[in-house]
Each structure stands twice: as C-alpha cells, then as structure tokens.
Kinemage of the C-alpha trace (Angstrom):
@kinemage 1
@onewidth
@group {chain A} dominant
@subgroup {mainchain}
@vectorlist {calphas} color= white
{ca unk a 1} P -0.567 -5.648 8.855
{ca unk a 2} L -0.340 -5.300 12.619
{ca unk a 3} L 0.804 -2.021 13.909
{ca unk a 4} L -0.286 0.020 10.317
{ca unk a 5} L -3.526 0.456 9.012
{ca unk a 6} L -2.411 -0.521 5.525
{ca unk a 7} L 1.013 -1.536 3.521
{ca unk a 8} L 3.151 1.642 2.460
{ca unk a 9} L 6.487 2.188 1.456
{ca unk a 10} L 6.867 5.041 3.510
{ca unk a 11} L 9.990 5.385 6.556
{ca unk a 12} L 9.398 5.890 10.289
{ca unk a 13} L 11.062 9.100 11.266
{ca unk a 14} L 10.616 10.751 14.309
{ca unk a 15} L 10.986 14.774 13.829
{ca unk a 16} L 11.224 17.440 16.192
{ca unk a 17} L 9.092 17.546 19.521
{ca unk a 18} L 9.443 13.710 19.236
{ca unk a 19} L 7.012 13.374 17.011
{ca unk a 20} L 6.172 10.280 14.852
{ca unk a 21} L 6.072 10.488 11.152
{ca unk a 22} L 5.954 8.497 8.166
{ca unk a 23} L 8.127 10.261 5.167
{ca unk a 24} L 8.192 9.217 1.545
{ca unk a 25} L 11.530 9.740 -0.490
{ca unk a 26} L 12.815 13.239 -0.803
{ca unk a 27} L 11.172 15.668 -3.730
{ca unk a 28} L 10.777 19.070 -4.754
{ca unk a 29} L 7.527 19.645 -2.781
{ca unk a 30} L 6.652 18.721 0.428
{ca unk a 31} L 2.911 17.833 1.935
{ca unk a 32} L 2.553 17.470 5.640
{ca unk a 33} L -0.756 15.609 6.567
{ca unk a 34} L -2.553 15.838 9.575
{ca unk a 35} L -4.492 13.515 10.879
{ca unk a 36} L -8.112 13.955 12.933
{ca unk a 37} L -9.583 12.575 16.339
{ca unk a 38} L -8.498 9.166 17.159
{ca unk a 39} L -6.490 9.256 14.307
{ca unk a 40} L -2.502 8.684 13.663
{ca unk a 41} L 0.035 8.745 10.887
{ca unk a 42} L -1.523 5.341 9.347
{ca unk a 43} L -4.599 6.961 8.269
{ca unk a 44} L -3.053 8.810 5.021
{ca unk a 45} L -1.012 5.347 3.973
{ca unk a 46} L -3.222 4.292 1.004
{ca unk a 47} L -2.152 7.851 -0.440
{ca unk a 48} L 1.076 8.220 0.874
{ca unk a 49} L 2.281 6.178 -2.037
{ca unk a 50} L 0.538 8.202 -4.726
{ca unk a 51} L 1.785 11.281 -3.766
{ca unk a 52} L 4.777 10.025 -4.293
{ca unk a 53} L 4.671 8.966 -7.374
{ca unk a 54} L 3.202 12.282 -8.350
{ca unk a 55} L 6.581 13.905 -7.474
{ca unk a 56} L 6.187 15.311 -4.438
{ca unk a 57} L 7.535 13.909 -0.845
{ca unk a 58} L 4.429 13.079 1.796
{ca unk a 59} L 5.284 13.340 5.565
{ca unk a 60} L 2.377 12.171 7.539
{ca unk a 61} L 2.553 12.850 11.479
{ca unk a 62} L 0.994 11.251 14.862
{ca unk a 63} L 0.113 15.061 16.603
{ca unk a 64} L 1.162 14.869 20.155
{ca unk a 65} L -0.580 12.827 22.493
{ca unk a 66} L -1.710 10.578 19.502
{ca unk a 67} L -0.552 7.088 19.034
{ca unk a 68} L 3.045 7.094 18.907
{ca unk a 69} L 3.926 10.813 19.629
{ca unk a 70} L 4.241 11.436 23.121
{ca unk a 71} L 2.436 15.038 24.900
{ca unk a 72} L 1.834 16.509 28.509
{ca unk a 73} L -0.682 15.359 30.854
{ca unk a 74} L -2.739 18.884 30.255
{ca unk a 75} L -6.329 18.398 28.301
{ca unk a 76} L -5.626 22.322 27.372
{ca unk a 77} L -2.657 21.276 24.842
{ca unk a 78} L -4.833 19.655 22.793
{ca unk a 79} L -7.102 22.255 21.740
{ca unk a 80} L -6.308 23.656 18.381
{ca unk a 81} L -4.473 26.348 18.760
{ca unk a 82} L -1.681 25.121 20.797
{ca unk a 83} L -1.833 22.031 18.409
{ca unk a 84} L -1.333 24.496 15.337
{ca unk a 85} L 1.392 26.081 16.876
{ca unk a 86} L 3.461 22.274 17.001
{ca unk a 87} L 2.408 22.074 13.533
{ca unk a 88} L 3.986 25.272 12.305
{ca unk a 89} L 6.880 24.479 13.735
{ca unk a 90} L 7.244 21.823 12.189
{ca unk a 91} L 6.361 23.315 8.840
{ca unk a 92} L 9.167 25.753 9.813
{ca unk a 93} L 11.820 22.725 10.295
{ca unk a 94} L 10.398 21.256 6.859
{ca unk a 95} L 10.706 24.421 4.989
{ca unk a 96} L 14.299 24.951 6.022
{ca unk a 97} L 15.528 22.271 3.162
{ca unk a 98} L 14.125 25.263 0.968
{ca unk a 99} L 11.037 23.499 -0.562
{ca unk a 100} L 7.779 24.513 -0.423
{ca unk a 101} L 5.456 23.032 2.463
{ca unk a 102} L 1.776 22.287 1.748
{ca unk a 103} L -0.157 21.453 4.642
{ca unk a 104} L -3.211 18.958 4.750
{ca unk a 105} L -5.396 18.456 7.685
{ca unk a 106} L -8.200 15.979 7.759
{ca unk a 107} L -11.284 16.485 10.481
{ca unk a 108} L -10.018 17.980 13.346
{ca unk a 109} L -6.765 18.009 11.763
{ca unk a 110} L -8.286 20.516 9.784
{ca unk a 111} L -8.543 22.599 12.691
{ca unk a 112} L -5.427 22.073 13.747
{ca unk a 113} L -3.683 22.773 9.949
{ca unk a 114} L -5.797 26.478 10.296
{ca unk a 115} L -4.508 26.803 13.716
{ca unk a 116} L -1.122 26.416 12.063
{ca unk a 117} L -1.876 29.208 9.813
{ca unk a 118} L -2.903 31.704 12.069
{ca unk a 119} L 0.403 31.138 14.043
{ca unk a 120} L 2.428 31.691 10.938
{ca unk a 121} L 3.630 28.652 9.393
{ca unk a 122} L 5.445 29.569 5.955
{ca unk a 123} L 3.022 27.209 3.955
{ca unk a 124} L 2.825 27.158 0.048
{ca unk a 125} L -1.257 26.122 -0.079
{ca unk a 126} L -3.893 24.620 2.500
{ca unk a 127} L -5.970 22.259 2.053
{ca unk a 128} L -8.898 21.227 4.180
{ca unk a 129} L -10.403 17.473 3.781
{ca unk a 130} L -13.824 16.797 5.557
{ca unk a 131} L -13.070 19.363 8.051
{ca unk a 132} L -15.606 22.161 8.946
{ca unk a 133} L -15.529 25.719 9.782
{ca unk a 134} L -16.398 25.646 13.818
{ca unk a 135} L -16.778 22.846 16.449
{ca unk a 136} L -18.802 19.872 15.302
{ca unk a 137} L -22.354 20.428 14.530
{ca unk a 138} L -24.983 17.886 16.633
{ca unk a 139} L -25.138 14.523 15.537
{ca unk a 140} L -23.987 11.454 16.485
{ca unk a 141} L -20.489 12.048 16.285
{ca unk a 142} L -20.483 14.934 18.679
{ca unk a 143} L -23.179 12.809 21.167
{ca unk a 144} L -20.332 10.011 20.881
{ca unk a 145} L -17.856 12.644 22.089
{ca unk a 146} L -20.108 13.526 24.922
{ca unk a 147} L -21.009 10.072 26.147
{ca unk a 148} L -17.552 8.928 25.774
{ca unk a 149} L -15.433 11.452 28.388
{ca unk a 150} L -16.996 10.127 31.454
{ca unk a 151} L -15.959 6.821 30.457
{ca unk a 152} L -13.009 7.569 29.521
{ca unk a 153} L -12.482 9.890 32.857
{ca unk a 154} L -13.799 7.304 35.564
{ca unk a 155} L -12.672 4.091 34.002
{ca unk a 156} L -9.732 4.681 31.265
{ca unk a 157} L -8.203 3.978 27.554
{ca unk a 158} L -9.071 0.525 27.629
{ca unk a 159} L -12.538 0.325 29.169
{ca unk a 160} L -13.765 3.466 27.002
{ca unk a 161} L -12.243 1.380 23.772
{ca unk a 162} L -13.955 -1.821 24.549
{ca unk a 163} L -17.697 0.376 24.631
{ca unk a 164} L -16.587 2.154 21.300
{ca unk a 165} L -15.822 -1.136 19.892
{ca unk a 166} L -18.906 -2.719 21.388
{ca unk a 167} L -21.087 -0.146 19.810
{ca unk a 168} L -19.014 -0.377 15.931
{ca unk a 169} L -19.992 -3.677 16.151
{ca unk a 170} L -23.688 -2.658 15.397
{ca unk a 171} L -22.771 -1.979 12.005
{ca unk a 172} L -22.030 -4.268 9.064
{ca unk a 173} L -18.633 -2.200 8.030
{ca unk a 174} L -17.111 -3.135 11.518
{ca unk a 175} L -18.278 -6.476 11.097
{ca unk a 176} L -16.315 -7.113 7.594
{ca unk a 177} L -12.803 -5.307 9.105
{ca unk a 178} L -10.264 -8.001 8.975
{ca unk a 179} L -9.130 -8.988 12.223
{ca unk a 180} L -5.877 -7.395 12.114
{ca unk a 181} L -7.539 -3.727 10.938
{ca unk a 182} L -9.841 -4.373 14.545
{ca unk a 183} L -6.589 -5.065 16.174
{ca unk a 184} L -4.530 -1.921 14.947
{ca unk a 185} L -7.623 0.544 15.972
{ca unk a 186} L -7.136 -0.569 19.160
{ca unk a 187} L -3.822 -0.862 19.952
{ca unk a 188} L -3.710 2.751 18.787
{ca unk a 189} L -6.610 4.060 20.730
{ca unk a 190} L -4.885 2.425 23.973
{ca unk a 191} L -1.881 3.967 22.665
{ca unk a 192} L -2.938 7.228 22.911
{ca unk a 193} L -3.061 9.833 25.414
{ca unk a 194} L -6.093 10.176 27.669
{ca unk a 195} L -5.154 13.695 28.541
{ca unk a 196} L -4.933 14.350 24.184
{ca unk a 197} L -8.036 12.305 23.459
{ca unk a 198} L -10.144 14.300 26.187
{ca unk a 199} L -8.348 17.579 24.956
{ca unk a 200} L -9.290 17.393 21.130
{ca unk a 201} L -12.623 16.089 21.889
{ca unk a 202} L -13.033 19.357 23.937
{ca unk a 203} L -11.572 21.067 20.871
{ca unk a 204} L -14.204 19.542 18.547
{ca unk a 205} L -17.221 20.690 20.814
{ca unk a 206} L -15.966 24.344 21.395
{ca unk a 207} L -14.005 25.190 18.623
{ca unk a 208} L -15.175 28.633 17.429
{ca unk a 209} L -15.875 29.845 13.853
{ca unk a 210} L -12.529 31.094 12.061
{ca unk a 211} L -12.748 31.042 8.489
{ca unk a 212} L -12.332 34.994 8.247
{ca unk a 213} L -9.366 34.847 9.753
{ca unk a 214} L -8.021 31.971 8.301
{ca unk a 215} L -9.089 34.209 4.848
{ca unk a 216} L -7.024 37.290 6.041
{ca unk a 217} L -3.823 35.146 7.202
{ca unk a 218} L -3.801 32.791 4.270
{ca unk a 219} L -3.676 36.083 1.524
{ca unk a 220} L -2.865 34.843 -1.807
{ca unk a 221} L -1.970 31.789 -0.979
{ca unk a 222} L -3.557 28.669 -2.710
{ca unk a 223} L -6.491 26.579 -0.960
{ca unk a 224} L -8.423 23.663 -1.700
{ca unk a 225} L -11.631 22.313 0.709
{ca unk a 226} L -12.332 18.616 -0.129
{ca unk a 227} L -14.884 16.480 1.132
{ca unk a 228} L -16.089 12.803 1.039
{ca unk a 229} L -19.783 13.188 -0.701
{ca unk a 230} L -21.004 11.327 2.474
{ca unk a 231} L -19.366 13.118 5.371
{ca unk a 232} L -21.409 12.537 8.274
{ca unk a 233} L -19.545 15.026 10.467
{ca unk a 234} L -19.927 18.464 8.906
{ca unk a 235} L -22.109 18.609 6.338
{ca unk a 236} L -21.283 18.994 2.883
{ca unk a 237} L -22.884 22.129 2.371
{ca unk a 238} L -21.254 23.575 5.370
{ca unk a 239} L -18.082 22.748 3.898
{ca unk a 240} L -19.052 24.176 0.714
{ca unk a 241} L -20.369 27.164 2.387
{ca unk a 242} L -16.912 27.450 4.054
{ca unk a 243} L -14.865 27.005 0.963
{ca unk a 244} L -16.775 30.303 -0.371
{ca unk a 245} L -15.882 31.669 2.239
{ca unk a 246} L -11.942 31.125 1.858
{ca unk a 247} L -12.497 31.669 -1.765
{ca unk a 248} L -11.160 28.188 -2.306
{ca unk a 249} L -12.076 25.592 -5.045
{ca unk a 250} L -14.700 22.819 -3.374
{ca unk a 251} L -14.183 19.285 -4.495
{ca unk a 252} L -16.542 16.190 -3.591
{ca unk a 253} L -14.263 12.486 -3.406
{ca unk a 254} L -17.438 10.486 -4.442
{ca unk a 255} L -17.991 6.874 -2.835
{ca unk a 256} L -16.529 8.059 0.302
{ca unk a 257} L -18.002 9.682 4.065
{ca unk a 258} L -15.772 11.395 6.417
{ca unk a 259} L -12.536 9.700 5.153
{ca unk a 260} L -11.881 9.543 1.606
{ca unk a 261} L -8.214 8.698 2.461
{ca unk a 262} L -9.379 5.112 3.593
{ca unk a 263} L -12.704 5.019 1.675
{ca unk a 264} L -11.531 6.496 -1.798
{ca unk a 265} L -7.817 6.958 -2.096
{ca unk a 266} L -7.548 7.196 -5.465
{ca unk a 267} L -10.725 9.099 -5.924
{ca unk a 268} L -8.938 11.370 -3.471
{ca unk a 269} L -5.589 11.735 -5.192
{ca unk a 270} L -7.409 12.377 -8.738
{ca unk a 271} L -8.435 15.794 -7.019
{ca unk a 272} L -5.284 16.514 -4.629
{ca unk a 273} L -2.372 16.129 -6.610
{ca unk a 274} L -3.700 18.131 -9.964
{ca unk a 275} L -4.784 20.940 -7.484
{ca unk a 276} L -1.287 20.528 -6.179
{ca unk a 277} L 0.842 20.939 -9.038
{ca unk a 278} L -1.207 24.129 -10.201
{ca unk a 279} L -0.321 25.755 -6.876
{ca unk a 280} L 3.418 25.135 -7.755
C-alpha cells in the first residue's frame, strides 16, 4: 500500500502541465476529480472502481504543488482562481475527446472547481463535495492553518508534519490507522510544495463568497452539493444553504464526516452515480 491511499486498478498517467493523475478505462463520460488541501489523487481511490463500474471514466488528479504534480515557487499561484484556470485547461483537454466532462471538487478542490467554472471550463455538470461558499469558517481546522503556517515557514515540511503527526496521535482514529497509511500520509505531505501548502492555506482563509457568480456561470448545467453528515469543516447547514442558492439538489452521506470518499465510499457512490446518470 506504500505510495497509495487505497488499492485501485487505475492507471497512473501524466496530463498536460505535468499534472499527475489516476485514470480508469475509457468510457463515454469522463469524471474529473479534484482533491482538497494536503490531499492528492489517491483520496479518490476508494471510488474509482465504482465510478468505472457505473460506466464512467474517472480521472483523479494532484493539483499543481500536490504530491506528484510540481508547481511554481509562488504562493499566489495556489489560490482558487489560478488553480481554477489549470483545471479549466484540463477539462478542455479531456473534452477534446468529444465526451462530456463532469467536474467534482472536494473541500478546497471545490473552491478550485468553482473557479474553473468561472474561468469557462466546458463542463457537463458540477459536483461540490464537502466544500463551502467561501473561506473556511472559524474552528479547529482554521486554527490549525494559523498554527501551521509559521512552523512551515521557519522549519520546513518535515518539521511541520512531525507536529501535525504529534497532534493527530491524540485521536483514536489516527492510532488505529495501519502503519502503511501513516507512512503514505507522511510521504505525501513532505513531497508536496511548501509554496503550494502556504498558498492553499491562504486561499482557505480568504476566499470570498462567489456562489451567485457560480450560479450565473453554470446557467442551466446540472449541479449537485454533497456533504458528509458529520462534516467538521464547513457546516452542513452552510452547504445546504449554498445548494439552495445554486438551485442545486443537496445530499447527505451517512456515516461520514469531511471525506465521504474515504469514510463511506459506497454511500457516496449511491449519491453520485444516479445523479450523474440522470444528467446524461
């Protein structure tokens, strides 16, 4: 399991811009999956097979600066708007096959997916997963960003992750994780760009509310907002309200918090696949 979050049968490929990706077998519809802060393409490994079995091709990516995708030494390049232009370019590249492209963004990846739509990405539909209308609200996750920034700047990736790991060790869920997974999390974090981590953290703290602009940009394209029932990043109510403002269906995934893709992948697929099939 070293080098990946969960076992999967997807092919490791590189997309334009040196974007690392996992890709399942070709199908008539493509789903582009965008991970969140400190995440990677492997975050979607538990649902890649299910998407493929559902008759769609899954393409999950590392955003620039994440894990195996290099990025510039410029923190501002990792805010949602510039990363959104990168994702819009990926959608355009995939759409050249003449197939519809559905875009899903998880957490910070949802803010990036929104920016891609605002940048004109030719999508067939949008799904926002455990992502909010604007910056991360006050709470433990936002506080962790503030605490981690000076440590990352002054002592680097390895030292920053050591403190992160020490804090995680206080939670039983972390203690129960297999050693291989802990090794992967450490390898992924320390392989990422410090500029990317700092720039994305800044985006999480300062992104404005652009829900009205997104609704206008989507026009009549289908959209869906999904949250884990115990999400501890953006509140479930704030995501429900965002869905209402987008005129989008809203769905809760049971037995999941901020990452249904790893916490309850089957429950997430039961929400996603019927919605996506209805769009097409």
